[in-house]
C-alpha positions as CSV (number, residue, x, y, z in Angstrom):
1,M,-55.2,35.1,73.2
2,H,-53.8,35.8,76.8
3,S,-52.2,38.7,78.3
4,S,-48.9,38.5,79.8
5,N,-50.3,38.8,83.3
6,D,-53.2,36.2,82.8
7,M,-51.5,32.8,81.8
8,C,-53.8,29.8,81.4
9,P,-52.8,26.6,83.4
10,C,-52.0,24.8,80.2
11,C,-49.3,27.5,79.2
12,E,-47.9,27.4,82.6
13,L,-47.7,23.9,82.6
14,A,-45.7,24.0,79.3
15,L,-43.4,26.6,80.4
16,T,-42.6,24.8,83.5
17,D,-41.9,21.7,81.6
18,N,-39.7,23.7,79.0
19,L,-37.6,25.3,81.9
20,A,-37.1,21.8,83.5
21,S,-36.0,20.4,80.4
22,T,-33.8,23.3,79.6
23,T,-32.1,22.9,83.2
24,S,-31.7,19.1,82.8
25,L,-30.1,19.6,79.4
26,L,-27.5,22.1,81.2
27,V,-26.8,19.8,83.7
28,L,-26.3,16.7,81.5
29,G,-24.3,19.1,78.7
30,T,-21.8,20.3,81.6
31,G,-21.7,16.9,83.5
32,K,-21.2,18.8,86.6
33,Q,-23.5,20.0,89.4
34,L,-23.0,23.2,91.4
35,Q,-21.4,22.7,94.8
36,R,-21.3,25.2,97.6
37,R,-18.3,25.9,99.4
38,T,-17.4,26.8,102.6
39,F,-14.7,29.2,103.5
40,V,-12.8,29.1,106.9
41,I,-11.3,32.0,108.2
42,K,-8.3,30.9,110.6
43,A,-7.3,33.3,113.3
44,E,-3.9,34.5,113.3
45,V,-1.5,34.2,116.5
46,N,-0.8,37.3,118.2
47,F,2.9,37.6,119.0
48,V,3.5,40.3,121.7
49,D,6.3,41.7,123.8
50,S,6.3,41.4,127.6
51,N,4.6,44.6,128.3
52,E,1.8,43.7,125.8
53,A,1.7,40.2,127.4
54,K,1.0,41.8,130.7
55,K,-1.9,43.9,129.6
56,L,-3.5,40.9,127.8
57,I,-3.4,39.1,131.4
58,A,-4.6,42.1,133.4
59,V,-7.2,43.8,130.9
60,E,-8.3,41.1,128.6
61,E,-8.1,38.3,131.2
62,Y,-5.8,36.0,129.1
63,A,-4.6,32.8,131.0
64,V,-1.0,32.0,131.0
65,L,-0.3,28.7,129.5
66,D,3.5,27.7,130.1
67,V,4.6,24.8,127.6
68,R,8.3,24.5,128.6
69,D,9.7,21.2,130.1
70,R,9.1,20.4,133.7
71,T,12.8,21.2,134.5
72,Q,12.6,25.0,133.3
73,F,9.1,25.2,134.6
74,E,10.3,24.2,138.2
75,R,13.4,26.5,137.9
76,S,11.1,29.7,137.4
77,H,7.6,30.4,136.0
78,I,5.0,33.0,136.1
79,K,2.6,32.8,139.0
80,D,-0.8,31.4,138.9
81,C,0.1,30.0,135.2
82,Y,-0.8,26.6,134.0
83,H,1.6,24.0,132.7
84,V,1.2,21.7,129.7
85,P,4.5,20.8,128.2
86,L,4.9,20.5,124.6
87,F,7.8,18.2,125.2
88,I,7.9,15.7,127.8
89,E,11.1,13.7,129.4
90,N,11.9,10.5,127.2
91,K,12.1,7.4,129.5
92,D,11.6,4.9,126.6
93,N,14.0,1.9,126.9
94,D,14.5,0.6,123.3
95,F,18.0,0.5,122.1
96,G,18.0,3.4,119.7
97,T,16.4,5.8,122.4
98,I,19.0,4.7,125.0
99,I,22.0,5.5,122.8
100,K,20.5,8.9,121.9
101,R,19.6,9.7,125.5
102,T,23.4,8.7,126.6
103,L,24.8,10.8,123.8
104,H,22.6,13.8,124.8
105,N,23.3,13.5,128.7
106,N,27.1,13.4,128.1
107,F,26.9,16.6,126.0
108,S,23.9,19.0,126.0
109,G,22.4,17.6,129.1
110,L,25.9,17.8,130.9
111,F,27.0,21.4,129.6
112,F,23.4,23.1,129.2
113,G,21.1,21.2,131.7
114,I,18.7,20.2,129.0
115,P,16.7,17.0,129.5
116,F,16.0,14.4,126.8
117,T,12.7,15.0,125.8
118,K,10.2,13.7,123.0
119,I,6.8,15.4,121.7
120,N,4.1,15.2,124.0
121,T,1.2,13.4,122.2
122,E,-1.4,14.2,124.4
123,F,-0.7,18.1,124.5
124,V,-4.0,19.3,122.7
125,Q,-6.2,16.8,124.6
126,S,-4.4,18.2,127.8
127,V,-5.4,21.8,126.9
128,K,-8.6,20.9,125.8
129,S,-9.5,19.2,129.2
130,Q,-8.7,22.6,130.8
131,F,-9.8,25.2,128.3
132,P,-12.4,25.3,126.0
133,P,-11.8,26.6,122.2
134,E,-13.1,30.1,122.8
135,S,-10.5,30.7,125.8
136,K,-8.0,33.3,125.8
137,L,-4.6,31.8,125.9
138,L,-1.1,33.4,126.4
139,L,1.6,30.8,125.3
140,V,4.9,31.2,127.0
141,C,8.2,29.2,126.8
142,Q,11.6,30.3,127.1
143,E,12.9,31.1,123.7
144,G,9.5,31.5,121.9
145,L,10.1,28.5,119.5
146,R,8.0,25.8,121.5
147,S,5.0,28.4,122.4
148,A,5.1,29.1,118.5
149,A,4.6,25.6,117.7
150,A,2.2,24.8,120.5
151,A,0.1,27.8,119.2
152,N,0.1,26.2,115.7
153,K,-1.3,23.1,116.9
154,L,-4.1,24.7,119.1
155,E,-4.8,26.9,116.4
156,E,-5.5,23.8,114.0
157,A,-7.6,22.4,117.1
158,G,-10.0,25.4,116.7
159,Y,-8.5,27.8,119.2
160,Q,-8.7,31.4,117.9
161,N,-7.7,33.7,120.7
162,I,-3.9,32.7,121.0
163,A,-1.0,34.9,122.0
164,C,2.7,34.3,122.5
165,I,5.7,36.3,123.7
166,T,8.2,37.0,121.0
167,S,11.6,35.5,121.9
168,G,10.1,33.8,124.9
169,L,10.6,34.6,128.6
170,Q,14.4,35.2,128.0
171,S,13.4,38.7,126.7
172,V,11.4,39.4,129.8
173,T,12.6,42.3,132.0
174,P,13.1,41.3,135.7
175,G,10.1,42.2,137.7
176,T,7.7,42.2,135.0
177,F,5.7,39.5,136.2
178,D,5.4,37.9,139.5
179,S,7.4,34.4,139.3
180,V,7.6,31.4,141.5
181,G,11.0,29.5,141.5
182,S,14.8,29.8,142.4
183,T,16.0,32.1,139.9
184,E,14.5,34.9,137.4
185,L,12.2,34.0,134.5
186,Q,14.8,35.1,131.9
187,N,17.6,32.6,133.4
188,A,15.3,29.5,133.9
189,G,17.0,28.2,130.7
190,K,20.6,28.2,132.1
191,A,21.8,25.3,133.8
192,G,24.6,22.6,133.7
193,L,28.3,23.5,133.4
194,V,27.9,26.6,131.5
195,T,26.4,28.2,134.7
196,I,29.4,26.8,136.8
197,Q,31.6,28.2,134.0
198,G,30.2,31.7,134.0
199,K,30.5,31.9,137.8
200,I,34.1,30.8,137.5
201,S,34.9,33.5,134.8
202,A,32.9,35.9,137.0
203,V,35.1,35.4,140.0
204,L,38.3,35.3,137.7
205,G,37.4,38.4,136.0
206,T,36.9,40.2,139.4
207,F,40.3,39.1,140.6
208,L,42.3,40.3,137.6
209,I,40.5,43.8,137.6
210,C,41.3,44.2,141.6
211,A,44.8,43.1,140.7
212,Y,45.1,45.7,138.1
213,L,43.9,48.5,140.1
214,F,46.1,47.5,143.0
215,I,49.2,47.6,140.7
216,T,48.0,51.0,139.2
217,F,47.3,52.5,142.4
218,F,50.0,51.2,144.7
219,P,53.0,50.5,142.5
220,D,55.4,50.4,145.4
221,Q,53.3,47.8,147.3
222,A,52.8,45.6,144.3
223,E,56.6,45.5,143.6
224,K,57.4,44.5,147.3
225,L,54.9,41.6,146.8
226,L,56.2,40.3,143.4
227,Q,59.8,40.3,145.2
228,L,58.5,38.1,147.8
229,A,56.9,35.5,145.3
230,P,59.0,32.4,145.2
231,T,61.2,32.1,141.9
232,S,61.8,28.6,140.2
């Protein structure tokens, strides 16, 4: 007879065999083996306004990554930013692309100054060549849509410290960032006939206001001028 704390080798061997048999029966009975699950926590993209973005750059040392196309970037961009476009100009010469490019240039390109583009398949790789995955990146575009799409691609590639400006550079108050270019950051998306039409409207509006004020405050002189006007 053995005490509970003093088991002979034979009993230990028998107990070990019984446990092994029981474990084997359980595995055979269920037909499944336990699998270890690994949970990956994805970082969320931080959407901020222009003032919060400025603090991220100054205090937390975020690098600014401009993902707009080349034309908007050249019109105006934040000083010392990096440029990796999410879309690039489409210069393909297959028949379908030529038709689409012609239609685009005669409408959107003519009126809004928007180039005919395609997705930049090297976008993620280009970013990786300049920034390691632990980098802090502030993505900017004109309206906020391209930066959000770019952030999603970089998040899937392993980047976890990403921020975007809500509604893009068009919502930035003039003077918030030091910029480089021929126009203000918020106006970099405006081009084509729309801008010319806007200038014509501004001049015409100014002329009508001046004419109204002249007739209101100098009615006699206005009447004399109207009498001098040729009649058909």
